[in-house]
N, C-alpha and C positions, 0 to 999 in steps of 0.2 A: 249495326245489325246487318247481316246479309242473309237472305232467304232465297233459295232456289227450289222451285217446284217443276218437275219434269214429268211429262207423260209422252206417249208416242207421237203426239201431234203438236205440242207447244212447250216452250220454256217460259216460265214466269219468274222474273227476278225482281226482288225488292232490296234496295240498299238504303239504309237510313242512318243518321247520326243525330247527336244532340248538340251540335256546334252552334255557331253564330248565325247560320242561315245566310240568305242573300245571294245564293248561287243564281246566275242568270245565263240562260242558254244564248241570249243575244249578245253577250259581252265578249264573245270570241274565246271562251275558255275551252278546256278539253271536253266539255259536255257537247260541244258542236260536233267534234269528231266522233264521239260515241253515238250521238243521235244519227249521224250520217251512216254509220255502220249498221245500226239496228234497222233503219229504214231500208238500207240496201238488201237486207234479208227479209223484207216484207213485214217487219215488225213495227211496233209503236213504242214510244217512250214518253214518259211524263215526269217532269221534275217539279216538285213543290218545295219552296225554300223561303218561307217567310222570315224576315229579319228577326233575329233573336230566338228563333224556334227550331233550329236545325234544318236538315235537308232530307227529303225522301225522293228516291228515284224508283219508278216502276217501269219495267220493260216487259213486253209481251212479244215473243219471237216464235213464229210458226216453224215447226220442224218438218221440213220436206227434203227430198233428195236434192232439190234445187238450192236449198239454203246451206248445204254442206259443201265446203270447198272440195274440188275434184281430188286433191291429194289425200283427203281424209275419208273419202267414200270407200276405199278399199281396206281401211284399218279395222 
């Protein structure tokens, strides 16, 4: 499932699956890079992935002119 909620100040993203779980941000996976990018935009990210119960990622990203790359501000 992917759910994105937008308003003029924030983007809220939820991604979940019913897989095997066990995703670990400390294990050097692609989640580390994703987390770095979300934090660079002033946001937060939480991953819950209990073994055998799937994975859920929640990201909260503030929408300000500073969070939009310069090339996209004129679009």
